C-alpha positions as CSV (number, residue, x, y, z in Angstrom):
1,M,0.0,0.0,0.0
2,T,2.9,2.3,0.6
3,A,3.9,2.0,-3.0
4,A,0.3,2.8,-4.2
5,Y,0.2,5.9,-2.1
6,G,3.7,6.9,-3.3
7,Q,2.5,6.7,-6.9
8,Q,-0.6,8.9,-6.1
9,R,1.6,11.5,-4.4
10,A,3.8,11.7,-7.5
11,L,0.7,12.0,-9.7
12,V,-0.9,14.8,-7.7
13,R,2.4,16.6,-7.4
14,R,2.8,16.5,-11.1
15,F,-0.7,17.8,-12.2
16,K,-1.6,19.9,-9.1
17,A,1.7,21.2,-7.8
18,E,0.3,24.2,-5.9
19,E,-2.5,22.2,-4.3
20,Y,-0.2,19.4,-3.4
21,L,2.1,21.9,-1.6
22,A,-0.9,23.3,0.3
23,V,-1.9,19.9,1.5
24,R,1.6,19.0,2.7
25,L,2.1,22.3,4.5
26,L,-1.4,23.1,5.9
27,L,-3.1,19.8,6.7
28,P,-2.2,17.4,9.5
29,T,0.0,14.6,8.4
30,R,-2.6,11.9,9.2
31,L,-4.9,13.4,6.5
32,H,-2.3,13.5,3.7
33,P,-2.8,10.0,2.3
34,A,-6.6,10.1,2.1
35,V,-6.6,13.6,0.6
36,I,-4.0,12.7,-2.0
37,A,-5.8,9.4,-2.8
38,A,-9.1,11.3,-3.4
39,A,-7.5,13.9,-5.5
40,A,-5.7,11.3,-7.6
41,F,-8.9,9.4,-8.1
42,M,-10.7,12.5,-9.3
43,H,-7.9,13.2,-11.8
44,E,-7.9,9.7,-13.1
45,T,-11.6,9.7,-13.5
46,D,-11.5,13.0,-15.5
47,R,-8.7,11.5,-17.6
48,R,-10.7,8.5,-18.5
49,I,-13.9,10.2,-19.4
50,D,-12.5,13.3,-21.1
51,T,-11.8,12.1,-24.6
52,G,-13.6,10.1,-27.3
53,T,-17.2,10.0,-28.4
54,S,-20.0,10.3,-26.0
55,D,-20.6,6.6,-26.1
56,A,-17.0,5.8,-25.5
57,R,-16.9,8.2,-22.6
58,R,-20.0,6.6,-21.0
59,K,-18.5,3.2,-21.4
60,A,-15.2,4.3,-19.8
61,L,-17.1,5.8,-16.9
62,E,-19.2,2.6,-16.4
63,E,-16.1,0.4,-16.4
64,W,-14.1,2.7,-14.2
65,G,-17.0,3.2,-11.8
66,T,-17.6,-0.6,-11.5
67,A,-13.9,-1.2,-10.7
68,A,-13.9,1.7,-8.1
69,L,-17.0,0.4,-6.3
70,K,-15.5,-3.1,-6.1
71,A,-12.3,-1.7,-4.6
72,L,-14.4,0.2,-2.0
73,D,-16.0,-3.1,-1.1
74,G,-12.6,-4.7,-0.5
75,A,-12.0,-6.5,-3.8
76,P,-8.5,-6.5,-5.2
77,A,-8.0,-3.2,-7.0
78,T,-7.1,-3.0,-10.7
79,C,-4.6,-0.2,-10.3
80,A,-2.7,1.8,-7.7
81,T,-5.2,4.6,-7.8
82,L,-8.0,2.3,-6.7
83,S,-5.8,0.5,-4.1
84,A,-5.1,3.8,-2.4
85,L,-8.7,4.9,-2.7
86,G,-10.0,1.6,-1.1
87,D,-7.5,1.9,1.7
88,A,-8.4,5.6,2.3
89,A,-12.2,4.7,2.4
90,M,-11.4,1.9,5.0
91,R,-9.8,4.5,7.2
92,H,-12.3,7.2,6.5
93,P,-15.7,5.5,6.0
94,Q,-17.5,8.7,5.0
95,L,-15.5,8.7,1.8
96,K,-17.3,5.7,0.3
97,Q,-20.7,7.5,0.0
98,R,-18.9,10.5,-1.5
99,V,-17.2,8.4,-4.1
100,E,-20.5,6.8,-5.1
101,A,-22.1,10.3,-5.5
102,F,-19.2,11.5,-7.5
103,L,-19.4,8.6,-9.9
104,Q,-23.1,9.2,-10.3
105,G,-22.5,12.9,-11.0
106,A,-19.7,12.2,-13.4
107,R,-22.4,11.6,-16.0
108,H,-22.9,15.3,-16.2
109,E,-19.2,15.7,-17.2
110,V,-19.5,13.0,-19.8
111,D,-22.5,14.8,-21.4
112,Y,-21.0,18.3,-21.0
113,A,-21.0,20.4,-24.1
114,G,-21.5,23.9,-22.6
115,F,-24.6,25.4,-21.1
116,G,-27.7,26.9,-22.8
117,T,-29.0,28.6,-19.6
118,E,-28.0,29.5,-16.1
119,D,-30.2,26.7,-14.8
120,E,-28.1,24.2,-16.7
121,L,-25.0,25.6,-15.1
122,Q,-26.5,25.3,-11.7
123,S,-27.5,21.7,-12.4
124,Y,-23.9,20.9,-13.4
125,V,-22.6,22.4,-10.2
126,D,-25.1,20.4,-8.1
127,G,-24.7,17.2,-10.1
128,Y,-20.9,17.1,-10.7
129,S,-18.9,20.0,-9.2
130,L,-20.2,19.6,-5.6
131,P,-19.9,15.8,-5.4
132,A,-16.3,16.2,-6.7
133,F,-15.5,18.8,-4.1
134,M,-17.1,16.8,-1.3
135,L,-14.6,13.9,-2.0
136,L,-12.0,16.1,-0.3
137,A,-14.2,18.2,1.9
138,C,-15.7,15.2,3.7
139,L,-12.2,14.4,5.0
140,L,-12.1,17.9,6.7
141,E,-15.7,17.8,8.1
142,Q,-16.5,18.2,11.8
143,E,-17.9,15.1,13.6
144,N,-20.8,17.3,14.8
145,R,-23.6,16.2,12.5
146,A,-25.8,19.0,13.6
147,E,-23.7,21.3,11.4
148,A,-23.7,18.9,8.4
149,A,-26.3,20.8,6.4
150,A,-24.6,24.2,6.9
151,F,-21.2,22.7,6.1
152,E,-22.4,21.3,2.8
153,S,-24.2,24.5,1.9
154,R,-21.1,26.5,2.4
155,C,-19.1,24.0,0.4
156,R,-21.7,24.4,-2.3
157,D,-21.1,28.2,-2.3
158,L,-17.3,27.7,-2.5
159,I,-17.3,25.3,-5.3
160,E,-19.8,27.4,-7.4
161,A,-17.4,30.3,-7.0
162,M,-14.4,28.2,-7.9
163,Q,-16.2,26.7,-10.9
164,R,-17.3,30.2,-12.2
165,V,-13.7,31.4,-11.9
166,D,-12.5,28.3,-13.7
167,F,-14.9,28.9,-16.6
168,L,-13.7,32.5,-17.0
169,D,-10.1,31.5,-16.7
170,D,-10.4,28.7,-19.2
171,L,-12.5,30.7,-21.7
172,A,-10.0,30.8,-24.6
173,E,-9.0,27.2,-24.2
174,D,-12.6,26.0,-24.0
175,A,-13.7,28.1,-27.0
176,A,-11.0,26.4,-29.1
177,Q,-12.6,23.1,-28.2
178,G,-16.1,24.4,-29.3
179,H,-17.8,25.2,-26.0
180,V,-17.4,27.5,-23.0
181,G,-18.6,27.4,-19.5
182,L,-20.7,30.6,-19.8
183,P,-24.4,30.1,-20.5
184,G,-25.3,30.6,-24.2
185,E,-28.1,32.9,-23.3
186,E,-25.6,35.2,-21.6
187,L,-23.3,35.1,-24.6
188,R,-26.1,36.1,-26.9
189,R,-27.2,38.9,-24.6
190,H,-23.8,40.5,-25.1
191,G,-23.6,39.8,-28.8
192,L,-21.1,37.0,-28.4
193,S,-20.7,33.5,-29.7
194,V,-18.3,30.6,-29.2
195,E,-17.2,31.0,-32.8
196,G,-16.5,34.7,-32.2
197,L,-14.5,33.9,-29.0
198,R,-12.3,31.5,-31.1
199,A,-11.0,34.4,-33.2
200,P,-11.6,37.5,-31.0
201,T,-11.8,41.0,-32.4
202,E,-11.8,44.2,-30.5
203,A,-15.6,44.2,-30.6
204,V,-15.6,40.7,-29.2
205,R,-13.3,41.7,-26.4
206,A,-15.4,44.8,-25.6
207,G,-18.6,42.7,-25.4
208,L,-16.8,40.1,-23.3
209,E,-15.6,42.8,-20.8
210,Q,-19.1,43.4,-19.5
211,L,-19.9,39.8,-19.4
212,V,-16.8,39.0,-17.4
213,R,-17.7,41.7,-14.9
214,E,-21.2,40.2,-14.4
215,Q,-19.9,36.6,-14.1
216,A,-17.1,37.7,-11.7
217,E,-19.7,39.4,-9.5
218,L,-21.7,36.2,-9.3
219,A,-18.5,34.4,-8.3
220,H,-17.8,37.0,-5.7
221,E,-21.2,36.7,-4.2
222,R,-20.8,32.9,-3.7
223,L,-17.2,33.3,-2.4
224,T,-18.4,35.8,0.2
225,A,-21.2,33.4,1.2
226,S,-18.7,30.6,1.6
227,R,-16.5,32.3,4.2
228,P,-18.3,30.9,7.2
229,L,-17.0,27.5,6.1
230,V,-13.8,28.2,7.9
231,N,-15.7,28.0,11.2
232,L,-17.4,24.8,10.3
233,V,-14.3,22.6,10.1
234,P,-12.0,21.4,12.9
235,R,-9.4,23.9,14.0
236,H,-6.5,22.0,12.6
237,T,-7.9,22.2,9.0
238,R,-8.9,25.9,9.1
239,P,-5.6,27.2,7.7
240,F,-6.1,24.9,4.6
241,I,-9.7,26.1,4.0
242,T,-8.7,29.8,4.6
243,A,-5.9,29.4,2.1
244,M,-8.3,27.9,-0.4
245,V,-10.8,30.8,-0.1
246,Q,-8.0,33.4,-0.3
247,V,-6.5,31.8,-3.4
248,Q,-9.8,32.0,-5.1
249,E,-10.1,35.7,-4.2
250,L,-6.7,36.2,-5.9
251,R,-7.8,34.3,-8.9
252,L,-11.1,36.2,-9.1
253,R,-9.2,39.5,-9.0
254,A,-6.9,38.3,-11.8
255,V,-9.7,37.4,-14.2
256,R,-11.5,40.7,-13.4
257,R,-8.3,42.6,-14.3
258,K,-7.9,40.7,-17.6
259,G,-11.6,41.2,-18.5
260,G,-12.3,41.0,-22.2
261,S,-8.7,39.8,-22.9
262,L,-9.6,36.5,-21.4
263,A,-10.6,35.6,-25.0
264,D,-6.8,35.5,-25.6
265,G,-5.9,33.4,-22.7
266,G,-6.2,32.9,-18.9
267,A,-5.1,35.0,-16.0
268,R,-2.9,33.9,-13.1
269,P,-2.5,35.7,-9.8
270,A,0.9,37.1,-9.0
271,L,3.2,34.5,-7.5
272,P,4.3,36.7,-4.5
273,A,0.6,37.1,-3.5
274,L,0.1,33.3,-3.6
275,L,3.2,32.7,-1.6
276,R,2.1,35.3,1.0
277,V,-1.2,33.4,1.5
278,L,0.6,30.1,1.9
279,A,3.2,31.6,4.3
280,R,0.5,33.2,6.5
281,Q,-1.6,30.0,6.7
282,Y,1.5,27.8,7.3
283,R,2.3,29.9,10.4
284,A,-1.3,29.5,11.5
285,A,-1.2,25.8,10.9
286,R,1.9,25.5,13.0
287,R,0.2,27.3,15.8
288,T,-2.6,24.7,15.8
289,R,-0.4,21.7,16.2
């Protein structure tokens, strides 16, 4: 099992270096294996269902989901990712239910081809983004079940904010693939289209500027609503949650600054600002231990 966890650490360090560093610095050591196993499982699921025809992606999800559920029930795993996941679920029983919900919700990702309306975006967040986030969040949750509903509601606020920021940041990359994460009705209201975003003119950038402001404000509202989450997790995980929220604030400022130029590529927060967040929360984490 040590080898399986080692492979997952290397995987997460490679595709999510900043998040991996935050886990290692800000969370108690005893949580590292399970958090890494959950993150690696999400990544591997996305990898398997992200390419090919819709039918091929559905088949890949069905086969992968069957193997994952068997591993959770104690059957020999088919790969190191599922070995680590099965061991993590044995140590943290709440993870099994979250894996099942995530696999069920992954059908939204398989069928994803952009959104026609805001309602469709909300359904995607409820059906896929939130179950994915809860794979990690359930490992940080208070044992006090009286606060479970509030905890999940605030997690829902945070993941919607994160998802909206992602959709803005990935706008150019997504447009090149033929769909974006902004509702089609909102694009049309601003005289925009996916085709126009693929070859942006100054007129496109000007129209996008206002749309980015509106979408960023929606993300800001949900990020603000999520802040009580910090007080709904155990004290030793608060620096990690605080850092997560503060990093999203930095990302949101970056996409706001870039505005209509997001049609040309994404925006990244300044590295010194990210390092300051990490350093502050590392000091706070050390004080809790």
